[in-house]
N, C-alpha and C positions, 0 to 999 in steps of 0.2 A: 494423402496430402503430398502436394508436389515438392520439388526441391526449393531450397531457400532462394528468395529474390534478390538478396544483397541489400535489402532495405534495413535501415537502422531505426528502430522505434524509439520514441521518447517516453519515459515513464516519470510521472510525478508520484513518487512514494510518499504519501502524505500521512500525517498523524490520524486524521479523521477520514479522509477519503483519498483514493488514488485514481489517477487518470492516465490513459495512454493515447498517444497521437502519432501520426506517421506523415511523411511528406508525399503527397500525390501530385506529381507534376511539380508546379511552383508553389503549390498551396499546402499548408499543414492542415490535417484533418484529425479532429478528435473522434476516437472510435467508441460507439456505443457497445455496451456489454450484452450479454445473452438475455438479460432482463430489459434491454432497450434503454438503459440510463448511461449518461455520459461520464458519471462519476461512480466509483465503486467504493462502498465503505471499507475501510482498512480494518476488518474484523474477521477473526478466525473463530469458529465454533466447533466444539467437540462433543456432540450429543452422545447419549448412552448407546446408540445403535452402532457406534464405531465409525460412523461416516464422518467425514471432515467437511464442514462447510465454510465457504469464503464469501464475503461481501453481504449483499442484501439478506440471503438465506440465513447467514450467521446472525445478522442483526435482529431478524424476526424472532429468533428463539432465545435472545439474550435474557428476557425477563424470567422465563422459566429455568434457565440454565446459566445464570450469571457467573457462577465460579469456574465454569469451564468455557467461558467466551472471552477471548483475548482481543482487546483494542488498545489503541495508543501505544502500541509496542515500540514505535518509533523513540518514545521517551527513554527506552531502556537500551537502545542500541549503542554499543561500544562504551558502556558505563560499568563501573565497579558497584558491587552491592552496596557499600557504604556511601555511594553518591546519590542513591535513588530513594531516600527515606521519604521525601516529599511526594515523589511520583507514586509510591506504594499506596499512599493515602487516597489516591484518585481512582484506584482500580479495584474491583472485587476478587480478581484471581490471585493465586498464590505465587508471590515472588519469593524465590529462595536463593541462598548463597551457592554459587556454582564453583567449579575449578578456578584456581587463580583469583579468588575472591570476586568472581563475576556475578552479574545478576542473571538469573534464569527463571523460567516459568514452569511451575509444576502443574500438570494436568493429570489427575488420577496418579498412576505409578510412573508415568513418563515425565522426564524433565527436558524442556526445549530451551535452546539458546534463542535470544532475540532475532539474530539473522535468519535461523530456521523458520521462525514464525513469519517474519518479513518475506521470506522466500515463497511462502505459500500464497501470500498476497501478489507477489510478482509473477507466479505461475499463472494466477487467474488473469492478470493483465497481458501476459504473454499468449495465453489461450485466446483472449479477446481479439488481440491483433491478428492471430493466425486465422481465426474464424472469418475475420473481415477480408484479409488479404488472400485467403484460400491457399496459403502456402506456409511452410515452416519458417519460423523466425529464430534467429540465433544471436543477433546483435542488438544492444541497447545503449541508450544514454539514459542514466538515472540521475535525478536531482537530489540535492541535500540542501538543508539550511546553510547559508553563507557562514554562519558562526559555529558549524559543526567542527570539532577538532579532529585531528588525524585519526584517532582510534574509531570515531563515529563514521568517518568516511570509509575506512577500511572494512568496518562491519557491514556497511551498505554494499560495498563491493562484493563482500563474501555472500550476502543474501542473494545477489544477482547470480553468482556462480552456482549457489545451491539450487536455484530455480532453473538452471540449465542456460543461462544467458551469458555471452561474452560481453562484459561491461566495457564498451569502448571508450566511455568517458563519464566521470562523475562531474556535474555541473552544479554551480550554486544557483538555488532557486531564484533570487532576485535577478541574477545575470540572465537566466533563461527567460524571465518575465520581460526584461529589457530587450532581449532578441526578438521576442514575439511582437512587442510594442513597435520596434524600430525597423522591421524588415522592410516595410514599404516606405521607410523615411531615410534610406540609406545615404541620400545626398544632402541631408539637412543637418547642419551642425547644432547639437543641443546637449545641455546638461540635465541629466535626468536622475531623480531619487526614487528608488523602489521601496515602498513601505509595505512589508510583507508580514501580516499578522494572521497566522493559521491556526490549526487545532491544538498545536503543542509548542510552536516556537515563534519567535519574533525576529525578524531581520531587517535591517536598513542598509541599502548599498547606494552609493553615488557613482554615477557612470557618465562618461563623455561619449557621444555618438557623433559620427562624421565619417562621410566617404566609405561607408561599409565597415568601419572600425568601431567595435564596441569595446571601450577600455574602462575597466573598473578602477575607480580612483581610491575608494575606501569602503569598508564594510564594518558593521557592528551588529550587536543583537543580544538576545536573551533566549537561551535554549530551554528556559524553564517557564515560558510565558506564552499562553495561547488559549484557544477557546475552551479547552478542558478546565482551565482554572476559573473562568467566567461561569461555566456550567456549575461547577462546585460551589461557588458563592450563592448561585440562586437555589441549588439543592439544599444547602445549609439553612438558608432563610426559610424556605417552605417547610422543612422538617422542624426547625425551631417554632414556627408559628403553629404547626399542628401539635407540637408537644405542649405549648401554652394551653391550647384549647382542650385537648384530650388526655394530656399526661402520658402519652405513648411516644417513645422515640422510634420512629420508623427506620432509622439508621441501622438498627439492630437486626432487621428482617431482610436478608439478601434479596428476596423477590420484591418487596416493597421498595427497597433502595434502588433496584435496577428501574423500576417504574418512575421513581422520583428523578433519576438520572436523565431518562428519555423525556420526561415532562419538563425539566429544567432546560434541556436543550431547545426543545420545541418553544417554550416561552421566550427564551433568548432571541431565537430567529424571528418570532412573530413581532417582537418589540422593535424589530428594525423597521417594520412597516406600520405598526399601530401604536397608539399612545398607551393602551393597556391591554392586558390579556387575561383570560381565565385559566387557572390551573384546576382541572376537574379530574379527579381519580377516584371513581366509585369503588367501593369494597376494597379499600387500600389495606385494611386490616380488620380484625374482629376481636371483640371481647365477650365476656359471659352475657353482656346485654344484647349483643348482636353485632352485625357488621358496622364499620365505620367508613364514612366517605370523607375525602379530602376536597374542599372547594375554596379556592382563594383567588383574589384579584391581584395582580402584580402590574404596577404602572411603570412606564418607561423611566420616570424620575426615580423611582425606588430602585430599579435595576442600576441605573447610573450611579446611584449613591453606593450600592453594594460593591460596585466593581471600579469605583473611582480610582483607588490606589493601584489597581492593575493597569488601568489605562495610562496613568501618569508614569508607570515604569517604561513606557515607550519613549519618554522624552530624552532621558540621559543617553541611551545609545544613539539616538538620532542627532543630538548635539555633537557627540563624539565623532560620528561618521563625517559630518559636515566639517568639523575642525580638522580631521585627518586629510580631508580632501582639499583644504585650504579655501573653502567657499562659505559664503553667508547664505542663510535660507533664501534671501531674495535673488540670489544668482542662479537658483535652480529653475529651469524653464518648465519643467513638467514633473509631477509627482504621480507615479503609477501606483495604484492600490491593488494589492495581491492578497489572496487569502480570504476565506468566508467572513472572518471577523472584521474586515474593513467595510462590511455592509452596515455595521453598527453606527448609527448617526453620531454618537459621541466620540467615536474613533475618527470619523470623517471630520468632525469639528476640530479635534486635536490637530489633525494634519493641516487644516486650514489656519489654525492659530500659529503653528510653527513655521509654516512656509509662506503664509500670506496669500495662499491660492487654493482653490478646490482641488481635490485629487481627481486625477484623469479616470473617467469611467467608461472609456471606449474599449476596454478589454474585459472579458469574463474573469472575475478574480479566482474562480475555481479551476478554470482550464488553462490560463495563460502560461503557467509554468510548464505543463506537458507540451503545449505548442512550441514554446522555446526549446524544450529538449529535443522535439522532433526536428526542429530547424538545424540544431547543432548536429543531430544525426545526418541530416542532409548534407551539411558541410563536410562531415567526415567521410560520407560515401561518394562525395563529389557531385551530388544533385544540386547542391546550392553553392554558388560561386559568389565572389566579391564580398564575402563576409569574413571579417577577422575578429575572433574573440579574445581579448586579453583580460584573463581573470587574475585574482590575487589570492595570497594566503591570508586568512583572517586574523591569525594570532602569531606572535613572535616565537621563534624557535631558537634553542640555545643549548649549551651544556653547563653541567656543574663544574666549577673550578675551585681552587683553594679558598677555604673559609666558608664553603656552602653558598657561594655567590652564583647566580645564573649569568654566564657570559653569552650575550646575544650573537647569534650567527646570522639569522635571517629575520629582518623586521617584519612586523605586521604590515599588511597592504603592499607587499612586494609582488610585482607581476610575476606570474608563473607561466611555464616552467622556469626554474632558476636554479643556479648552483653557486655555492659559496664555500671557500675553504680558508682555514687559518692554521697557523703553526702554534702548538702548545708544547710544554716540556714537563719533565717530572718534578715532583714537589719534595723529594728526599733522595739523598745520596744512594746509589746503587739500587735504585728502584727497578725491579725486574719487569713490572707490568703496570698498566693504567687502566682504570675503569672509565668508560665513556658513558655518562648518565645523561640521557637525552631529555630535554624539557620543552614544554609549550606553555606559554602564558606571558603576562605582562608585569609580573612582580620581580623585584630586584633579588630576592633570596630564593634559592632552589626549592626549599621546602614548601614555599607558597605556590609553586606552579605545578602543572601536572606532569607526572612522569610518563613518558611514551615508551621508553625502553632503556636497557642497560647492556653493555657488552664489554669484554676485556680484550686488550692488546697485550699479549704475552711475548716473552723472549727478547725483551729490550736489554742490550748489552750493559753491564755494570758501568756506570759513569756518575760524576758528581751531579747534584741536583741542578736543573736548568741547562744541562748540556744536550741531552737527547732532543732531536727534533721530530715531533709527532704531528703530521698533517691530518687534520680532521676536516672532512668534506661533507657538506649537507647538499643533498640534491632533491628538489621537489619537482615531481612530474606534473603533467597537465591536469591530473585528477586532484592535485593537492596532497598526494600521498608521498611521504618522506622515506628517502633512502640515506643512510649515514655510513661513511667508511673512516677508518683511522689507519695511517700508514707511518711506520717508522722509516724515516728518510735514510738512515744509516744502513739498514739491513734490507729494505724494501718489503719488509713483512707487513701484510696488510690484513685487516679484519673489517667485515662490513655487516650491516644489519639492515633489513627492510622492516619498518615498523609494522607490527601486526596489531590488530584490534584488540581491545580489552575484552572482546567476547571470549578470549582465551581459546579459540579454536585453532587447532593444529591444521596443516594441509590435509593430513589424513582424515581428520574429523569432517572437514569441509567436503571432501570426496565422498565420504560415507553418506553424509546428509544429502549430497547431490544424487547419489544413487537411490536413497530412500525417497526423495521427492519424485524421481522418475517412476519408482514403484507406485507410489500414491497416485501419480497422474494416470498410470495405466489401470490402477484399481478403480479410480474415479470414472474412467472411460467404460470399464467393464461394468460398473454399478449402473452407469447411465444406460448402456446397452441392454442390461437386464431389465431395467424399468420400462424401456421402449418396447422390449420383447413382450413383457407382461401387459403393458397397455394395449398393444396390437392384439394380443391373444384375448384380452378381455372385450375388446371391440369386435373381434371375430366371433365370440360366443353370442354377443348381443345381436349382431347382424344376421347370424345364422338363425337364431330363434325367431327373429323378425320375418325372415323369408319363409321359414317353416310354417309360421302362422298364415302367411299370404299364399304360399304354394303348396302347403302340405297335402291338400286334398287331391293334388295332381300326382302325388307319389304313391307307390304301392306301400303297404304297411311295413314290410321288411326293410326297404330302403330308408324309410322314414325313421324307423327304430334304429338303424345303423348310424344315421346322422345325429339323432338325439343322444345316443350312447356316446359318440365321439365328442359332442358338445359338453355333456355332463363330465366326461373324463378330463377334458380341458379345464373346465371350471374347477375341478378337484386339485388339478395340478397347479393352477393359479393360486388357490388357497394354501397349498403346501409350500409355495414359493420356491419351487425347484426349477431352476433355469433350463437344465438339460431336458427334464420332463415336460416343461411347457413347450419347448421347441418341438419335441417328438409328437406331443398330442396335437400341437397346431398343425403339423404336416398330416397327421391322421385325419383331423377334421376337414382340411383342405381336400384331401383325397376322397373322403366319404361325400363331401359336397359335390365335387367334380363328377363322381360317379352317378350321384342323384341327378345332377343337371344333364348328363348325357342321356340318361334314361328318359327323363322328362322331355327332352328335345326329340328323341327317337319316337316317343309315344305321340308327341304332338304332330310330328312329321307324317307318321302312318295314319293318323286321324285326319290328315289333310288341313291341319289347322294353319291359317295365314300368319298368326301371331304366336309363335312358340315362346315359351318361358325364356327369360334372359339368361344368358350363360352364367352370370354371376349377379349377386345382389347389386341393386341400384345401377345395373347396366355396366358394371365393372367387367374386366376381362374374365375369361373362364379360369380364374385363379381362385375364385370364391370369395367369400366374405371378408377375408382379411384385407381387401382393398378399401373397405369401409364406405364412407359417404359418397357424395355426389361425384360422378365422373371418375370413380376410382381413386379419389383423393384420400391421402393417408390422414387418419384421424388420430390426434393426440388426446388422450383422456386426462384431464386434471382431476382434482379431488371433487368431483361432482358426478351425479348421475344424469343420464338422459331421461328427462321426464316426459317429454312429448316429442315425437319425431314424425311430423307430418310431411 
């Protein structure tokens, strides 16, 4: 692979699916993965073979390996263990309490942090981009829900670092969507609402677009609302109906439960197009009487009834975002629909009810966020000019002061990057140190908000209360990540903190995971190379035997026997699955065939034949059968046999 191009890729790291895009000239391009799909399931599977599967391959084995298949990991990013009780009910894998009361995933004997799992998905996206560009990729813009807090953003950044990416910017998903929507409308002034309902989160952002400036006016959302919740409602309904009919609770069988999950998601998607759908799961379970089959009709009306309260949960954040932007619904010029859940007709109707207009359907809701991330990557690399993105911080930031009150430092919906400082003092006579307790949230009391971090400023000279002057400064960078410092004005003594994610990972742990990820990437490449070698060897044996059948009578017995012996030896090496032995035996068979070809050619020449045998099978070069089919083309064997080869 050649040296880096300097291109900055855009990655939408989604709860359900992830997408990668890049700027090619003036246009953003969504990149298809190795399977040919433009979206990659955000799923990591750990089968018993020890191999690690990411994407569609992981999804395919989920039914038979549900407890070792991790999906919706985004719901656990930057979260404490006691914050994820509801999320744990949605997944079959084992979520455990980690260091610093963090949520971790246990697979077998190994415990993974959420950023580590997300890094595996990001590695797949990085590889997808590298395969397309034909060059190494180091820099990326990664998107997050607008309502992600500081810890969740930091965890996302850590995931990128573990995956070997230099995360140039963390961008809010609705903002990225607005960039994608407005790139060709730079000179038109408009007010846009981005309604983003994805697999795990809901965001609503209000922006003003004009003269290439994309200014976010407000944002709101719900980080516990998404397609997973809708799937669970459908799953519960199907399981309850089956229990009524058969007296069996399918939720107690992990394999049946995973089949139900997939059926619920499929039914939900079909009901966006159809008025009713059939849920048909043969052999879902068995009793002493024999196998049981599940067959149920689900109507769109029933689905809407099951999920009505979930859909209504979108209303309050939307109203708050409009209020914070100082706009009425009728003052919004366009509503951009983002996320797969906005395909649900009842969700589209809700948007129409709130804003008095249909949602804009000119963008692909699955891809638009990655496209926006790629555009921001283009802005950072200098490939895209005349675009200025003014994003905001979604939640208020402050510190705890006397009486357990949260004193606000930076208000929600403040444009970032930003810096704010205030002077505080001591609460007691002769106080030698102060604790700076950093908070994020909208509640007046410190205890009701989220703790981002704590640090101490020591060595304050003894003085009466209220005399020392301590300057506390909050600095939010363009990624929405916070840095806090406290300085005693009398001594100039300073203490600072960069808020780390509640994944509880130290810098050393992140570096170790980064190294592990690189090792895994090289292991994955080695495994892929071994499979290719094995497939080519298998094809070589097949082609050799085919040629022996066609040309065997033109060989002397000793030569034919030598080729047959080499083919049999290679076949045994393939069965033993020894990579080094396969390579050696492949070379031996190639040499035996080349020798046989030379002898046949010489024999034909001396016999005066005008049409001697071909130097290799199927007219390939004199390298022998490893070249495979027509015209020396390389043949990849999948899980099937060649039955007829005419």
